[in-house]
C-alpha positions, 0 to 999 in steps of 0.5 A: 500499499503506497503512501497515499492510499495509506492516507485515504484509508486514515482519513476514513477512519478519522472520519467515521466517528462523525460520518454517521451524522450525516447519513439520511435514512431511507424513507418508507414512500408510504409515509411520504407524501406531498403536504402541498397537494392536501386539497381536493383535486378539480374537476378536470385536473390531471392528478399524477405521482412522482417519485423522488430518489432521495429523503425530504429536504434535499435539492432533489425533494425540494426541486419536486415540490415548488415544481409541483406547487406550480403546475398545480395552477396549471391543472396538474395535481402532483403527489411527491413521493419519496423513495430513498435509497442506493443513491436513488436507483431503487426508485427508478427500478420502482417506476421502470416497473410501473404499468404505463397507465399508471401515472407514475413518473420519475424525477431523476437526473443523468447520474441516476438514469444514465450513470448508476445502470452503466456501473452495472445492473441496477434493474432498469435502463436509460431506455426504459423511459421517455422524457416528459421535460426538464425544469430544475439544475441543482449547483454542485462545485467545491469550497474551502474552508474560509481560513486556508492560505489560499482563500478562494483561488482555486489556482492558488490552492494547484500551487500550494498542493504542489508547493505542499505535497500530502498536507491537503484534505479532500473530502469527496462524495464517495469513491469511483463515482461520477462527482470523484470523477469530475473532482478528479478532473480538476485536481488528478491525483496522478498529478497532485500529491493531497489526500482523498477522503471518500466520505458518505455524502455533502453531510458528511462533507459538511461536517468535515469542514465545519469541524476543521478534519478536511480542508476542501470538499466537494458540496452543493450550493444549497447545502453549503449556503449557511457556512458561505453566508457566515464567512465559514466557507468559500467557494472555490468553483461551481460546476453548473452546466447550463451556465457560468454564472449563478444568481446570487453567487456571481462571484464565484467561478464556473470550472471551465474558466480554467479550462477545464471540462468538469461540469456537472450533468445534474438537469433535473427531469422528469421520466415516464415508463415507455408506452405512457400516454402521449396526451398525458406527457404533453399536458404535464410538459405544458404545465412545467413550461407555464411553471418555468415562466412564473417568477416565484418558482426562481424566488424559491429555487434560486436560495438553494442553489438550483436554477430554473431550466425548462426544456421539451421532452426532445430537447430533453432526450437531446441533452441526456443522450449527450451525457450518455453519448459524450461523457459516460465512456470517458467516466467508465474508463476512468471508473475501471481502477476502482472496480 
């Protein structure tokens, strides 16, 4: 075992004392509904179920609930059901097994729809679904403790690592997954000597930053916002794939500004089982488009680091197929070292 691997193992053991604190327990979908839709369904409204593959309160859940609230004004009543487990794949598998007439839809991004099933048998495939539309995109990036010598300058961080090998610790969200792959493109371990600590998720990374256990970490804008507001953390770059400038965080550079193609393919889209009535899909996507034009939706999304960005079914298919064709092969080649 070389020194870098030993450091990783030591970091995992150190973080083990607090990782469990940030873990989210899976919720029983039968017990988790959408409190926004307690009113009776009006005559002529279309009622559907939207499955979210994560627990309540995160960017996946909130983006779906705010969307449901906005769509109700346009005749679509969406019941949000949380089905957390296995990075969202249990929920996607569940929806893939539903009858096309069940009015059950999946709210998911490309890691769940494309990258996870490509890594192994998850019981479903991307082609088991048809797109209804895209509406949201969560923003991820890298944050650092505010007291670090490189400040909020990513290039200064790289220079510091080069001049101080083995001193910097990076808290990542897992090992050998898409998030790790993208951060390795920005800070390649083959070229830079730092410690990569594969933590359980975003909550664990935040605990590591707050407790001084890691110097730099992979985070979502939504999760790290309290630390940014308090001045205890700074963003080095964001990975939003749809825009270079994040509302409310205009001073945070895109990773592409450093000549690095490591944007995160996290637009959130609604998916239907193959065979779902095209008229139903059309009605829902029209409600999504109308919801995207409501300024209130942007006001709800932006504090949570999310963008409102509507794409119709054809545009959604083109976007996600681009992720599959352009990024997936490179990712699979890289991931072989962790299999």
